[in-house]
N, C-alpha and C positions, 0 to 999 in steps of 0.2 A: 326496431322498425326503421327502414330507410327513410331518410328525410328528403323532401323535395328540394330543400335548400337551407343551408345554414347561412344566413345573410350577414351576420356580424358576431363578433366575439370580443370579450373584454376580460382581462385578468384582474383578480382582486388582490391587493396586497396581502402577503401571508400573514395569518393570525387575526384578520379583522372579522372573519365569519366563523362562528363556533359550531353552527349546524343545529343548535338548540332552538327549535321553532317555537315562537310564542303562540299559544293556543292550541298546540298539538295535543291530541287525546291518545296518548300511547297505550293506555291500559284498557280501553273500551272493549277490544276484541277478547282479551283475557277475562274480563269481568263477565262478558256474555257467555263465554264458555263455562265459567264457574256457575253461573245461574242455570245454565242447561244441565250441567252435571247434578246440581242439587235437585232439580225437578225429576231427573231420572232416578236418583236415589230415593226420593220420597214416594215414587210410584212403585218401587220394588216390593213393597208389602203386599200390593194387590196384584191381580192378574194384568199382564201387559199384552194388549191385542197383538196377535201375530207371532207370539213366542210359545204358544201351547205345545207345538209339535216337539220343542226341544226339552220339555219336562224339566225346567230349571229348578222347580221346588225340590226335586229329588236328586239334584246334580251331584251333591257330596256323597250320596249313597251308592252311586254307580262305581263299579269296579272296572276300571279301564286298563288294569295292569300297567299303570304308569302314573306319573305325577300330575296332580291337578294343577291348573293354571294359577289359581289363587294361592295354593300352598307354595308354589314356586316363588311368587312375589313376597310371601311371608318369610320364606327362608332366606331370600336375597335382600331383604329389606335393609339390614344393617350395612351390607356391602354397598347398596345403592346410596345410602346416606353419607358415605365417606366421600370427601372431596378429592376429585381428581387433580393431582399436583400439576398437571399439564394444562388445566383450564385457567383462563384469565378472565378478569371482569367480575362483576357483582353477580353471584349465583342467585340472589334474591330479587334481581331486577325484573320488572314487569315486561320489559322490552326484550324480545328475542334478537333484535338487531341493534343492540346498544352501540356496538362498535361502528355501525354505519351511520347512526343518527348524529353522533358528535364528530366533528371535523378535528383531526389532530393538528397541533400547531405546525407540524412539519409538512402537512399536506398543501399542495398547490390548488387553488380554487379559481375557476373562471365561469362566466355566464356566456351562454350562446342563445341567440334568437333563432329559432328554427320554424320552418313553414312546411306543412304537409298540404294535401289536397284540400282538406276541409277544416283545418285548424292551424293556429299559430300559438307557439308557446315560448316561454323564457325559461331555460333550463340552467340550474346550478350544477356544474360538474366538479367533482373532486378527482385530482390526479395524484396518485400515490407513487412517489418517485422511487421508493425502495422496492416496490413490487411491480413497477411499470404497468400500472393499471389505472383506468379511470372509469367512473360510473356517475350516473345522474343522482344527486342527493335528493332533489325535489324539483318540481316545475310549477310555473305560473301560467295560466291561460291568458292569452292576449286577444283582445277584440278586433284589432287592426293589424295589417301587415307590418311587421317591424322592419326598419331600414338601417338602424344604427343603434348601438348600445354603449353606455359609458358608466363606469363605476363612480358612485358619489358617496362621500362621507356624511353629508347632511341632506335633510329634507325638512322644509318648513321650520327651519331653525333647530331641529333636533338631530343630534348626532346618532349615527347607526351605520347600517350596511344597506345601501340602496343601489339599484340599477336604473339609470335614466334611459328610456327607450324612446327613440324618435320614430314616429309612425307615418303611414301613408294618409292617415286622417287628419294630418296637419298638427297633431298634438305632441307634446313631450310628456311622458308619463314616468313618474318616479315610483318604483315598486320596492317595498321593504323585503329584503331577501331573507330575513329571519322571522317572517310571519307565515304560519301554516295556512295554505289555501286562501290567500287574499282574494276577495271578490272585486276589489277596486284599488287602484293605486293610491299611495300615500299622498301624492301631490300631482297635479296636472299644471303644466306651463302652456297656456294657450288652450283655447276651446276646440274640442273635437268636432269635426263636421259630421254629425249624425242626425237622422230624421227625428223629429220631435216624438216623444213617447206619449201615449194616451194616459197611461198611469203614472202616478208620482213615485219616484224612486229616490233613495238616498244617494246624492251625488258626491264625488270626491271634492276635497277642498279646492276652491278656485280663488285666485287672487281677486281682490276688489278693484273696481275702476277699469280704466282702459289698459289691458295687458299687452296690446300691440302684438297679438298672436301671429304666428305664420299663416299665410294664406295659400300654402301648398304643402306637399309632403316634406317631412323633415329628413334630410338625406345625410347629415353628419353632426356629430356632437364631440365636444371635448371639454373636460373639466380643467380648471386652473390648478396647477401644482402649488401656487402661492396662496390661493384663497379657496378653501374647500366649498364655499358657498356660491362660487361663480361658475357658470356654465356657458359655453358658446355653442351656437347652433347655426347650420346652414340649410337652406330650403330651396325647393323648386320654385318658389315665388321670387327668386333672384336676390333675396336678402340674407344677411348675416346678422344675428342677434346675440346680445349678451344678457344673461339672466342672473338675477340674484334669487337663489332658491330659498333664502331665508323667508321672504314675503312673496315670492312668486312673481316678482315685477321684472319687466324688460327694461334694462337701464341704458342700453344702447341698441341702435338699429342702423345698419350700413347698407347701402345700395350701390356700391361701386362696380358690381358685376351686372351684366345684361342678359344672363341665362342662368340656369340651375347652378347653385353652389353645391359642389360635390364634396369639398374638403375644407376643414377648418382645424387649425392647430395653434395653441398657445405656445410661445417661445419658452424653452425650458428654463431660461434664466431671466430674460427680460419680460416681466410679468404683464406688461401693458401691450405687448406686440403680438399680433394675430397674423398667421399665414392662412391664405385662402386660395382655392382653385376652383374653376367653374367650367360649364359647358360652353362658355363664350370664348374658349381657347386662351384664357388669360389667368395668370398667376397674380395674386394680390398681397400686398403688405399694408398693414394699417396699425397705427398707434391709437388706442382707444381714447387717449387723452387729446388726440388731434383728429377727430372723426372726419374732417373734410379734406384730409391730405393723404388719401390712398395712393400708393405707388403700384404700378401695374407693369407686367412683363408678358410677352407672348409665349404661349405654349404651341407645340406642333401638332396639336389635336385636342379633342375634348378631354377634360381632366378626369382621371380615375382615382388618383391617390397623391397626396402631397405631405411630406414629413420634414421636420427640422433634422439636421445632422446632429447627432449626439456628441460628436468629436470635434466639430468645427462650428462654432456658434454663428459664423457669418455665411453659412452655406445651408441650402435646403435642396430637396429632391422632389421631382414631380414626375408621375407617369401618366400616359395618355391611352386612348382607346385604340391606337395603332401599334401599341406594344413598346413605344419609345420611353426611355427614362432620361431626364436632363438634370444636371446639377447646376444650381444658380448661386452666384455671388450676390447676397442680399444687399450689400453695400452699393453694387452697381445698379441694382433694381431701385433702391431708394434714390440714388442720384440720377435715375433715368438715363443710364448709359445705353449706348446703341446696341451692344450685345452683352447681356449679363450672364450668358451661359458658359460654364467652364468645360463641360463635356457632355456628349450625347452618346447613348448606346441603344441598340435595338435589342431589348431584352426578351421579347416574345413576338411571335408572328401574329398574335391576336391581342386583345386588350390586356394591358398589365394592370391588374386590379389592385395590387397591394405592394407596399415597400416597407422594409424594416432594416435599419442599419446596426442593430445591436447583434452580438455583444462587443466584439473586438473592433479595434480601429481598422479602417480600410475594408470592413466586411459589410456587404450589402445583400440582402435577401429580397428577391422579387417573386411574385406569384401572378398567374394569369389564367384566363379562361381556357387555356390548353391543358389545364390540369397539372402543370409542372410548377415546382418550386426550384428556383436557381440561386446559387450563391456566387457572388462576384467579388473579386479582389480589385480595390480601387487604388492600390499603392502608387501606381503610375498612371496608366490608362486602364479603364475597366476591362478586366479579363475574367471570363466564366471559369470557375474552379469546379463546380459540381452541379449537376442537374438531377432531379428526382421526380418521377411520376408518383404522385400522392395516391393514386387509385381512388379518387373521390369525386371524379367529374370536374366540371369547371370550378375553379377556386375563386371565391368572391372576397375573402378577407384573410389577413394574417396579423397576428399580434405576438410580440415577444414578451417574455416574462422577466419583469424587473428583479425578481428574487432568485431566479435561475437563468443566468445570462444566455445560455445556449438553447434554451427550450422555447420552441415556436409552436403556436397553435394556429391552424388553418381551418377555414370553413368552406366546405363544398356541399356534397350530398350529406356529409356528416362531419363532425369535428375530427381533425387529424392532428396528432401530436408528433413533432419531429425534434428530437434532441440532436443538435448539429454535432455535439461532441462524440456521438456514436459513430461518426464517419472519420476514419483515421486521416484521410486526405485533408479534411477540414481542420483537424487538431494540428496537423503539421504545418498547414499554411498559415493559421491564425493563432497558434499557441493557445487553443481553447482549453487545455488542461490547466491553464493558470487561472481560470475564472471559476 
C-alpha cells in the first residue's frame, strides 16, 4: 500500500536486532488447524451433513478404472518422508516463515515512521544486501503523527533495541522493537497532550516529579554516541532538551532559539557539544557544560537540516527552505566572526530537506521536496556529480548506513534505497569500491 508520507527513518547497527519477538505466538494457527482436523476425523464415523450425495461410505468399493486418492498417498508415503537435500531450515519447525522471522546477522535493518490517511505506524524493515530486497518484518501502531525517530540502546536503564519517536503530541516515546504487538511504549519522555479518559487504563511508565516536558511537537532527536542513555530533542516550543533515559529526567533545557528547533546533532567526537538549527534563521552551537554561552550564526532561510562533517571536525553543513546549503567553520561561529560561512550552493529549487556527507571524503548527498537526490563533490568548490529522481514524490529524509558506507535510505511516499556504488560515475569520482 502506498504511504501518504514516510516522515523519518533511522538505521539500526547491524546485529542489534534478531527479529525474535518477545510474546509472539508462532504456533497458534497451526494448533488451531490441528484441532480442526481432529474434529473432522472424529466426525467421520457418523454421517456428515452435506456429503450424502458423494456416497463416501462406499468410496473404496467404486471402480473408477484409476487409482484412488488415498492409495496414492499410501504408495508415495515413503517418498514423501524422505528429506529433500535442497531444503534448508528445521523441517519440524512450527513456523512456515522461520527464515523471515529471524533477522540474519548480515542483514541491514532500519525503522521508518509512515503515515497514511487514517493511521500512523512504525515499521521495522530488513534489507537483504545479497538479494537486493527489503521487506517489513513487523510494525507498531502509533497514536500520534510521528515527526522524527532515533535508535536507542537503552530505555529505563534496560539495554535492548528501542526506537525513540518524537510526536506531534509533544511526547517522546521509546518503543521496544523486539516486542510483538506492543500496546504501549516502553517509556515516555514528557506527557502526551491527550484528552482525559473516563475509564482507567494502564499507563506507560512516566518519570516522577517535574519532567520539564516539551510544550510543542517534537521535531528532532539525536542520541549520544558517547553515552547510550543520553538523548537530545528539539521542539516547536523553541527549546532544545537533553534527556537521561535511565530515569526519564530532563537534565538540560536550552532556549537560545526564538522559533521552532528543526535540527539537533551531537558532535561525533566532542561529546558535550550540540549543533542546532531553527526556523528563526539561525544556527546554534552550545556546550552543555556551559548552558548560558550559546554561539549563533545566521542562516539564509528557515532551517531544514544540519549535520556535522564526518571528515572535518571543525565544519558543519546546514540546508534551508529555499534550497541552499552552507558550510560553516564552527571555530568562527564560536568566536562570533563576521562571516563564518566557507561556501554556499543552491542545491535545489525548493526546500533541501536532508543532507548526508558519508561515505567518502568530499562527497555530499542532498535531497529535496523536488523528489531528487543529488551527489556533490566538495574537493574544491561544490560541483554536482549526479542527480537522480527517486520516483517517490517529495523527499523528507535521508540517512546513510554506518555498516555499508554507500547505502542511503530516503523517505518519500515510501522508503527508497540507493546504493551509490551502483553508479559507475560515483565509483570513479569518489573511489567507492574501496569502501
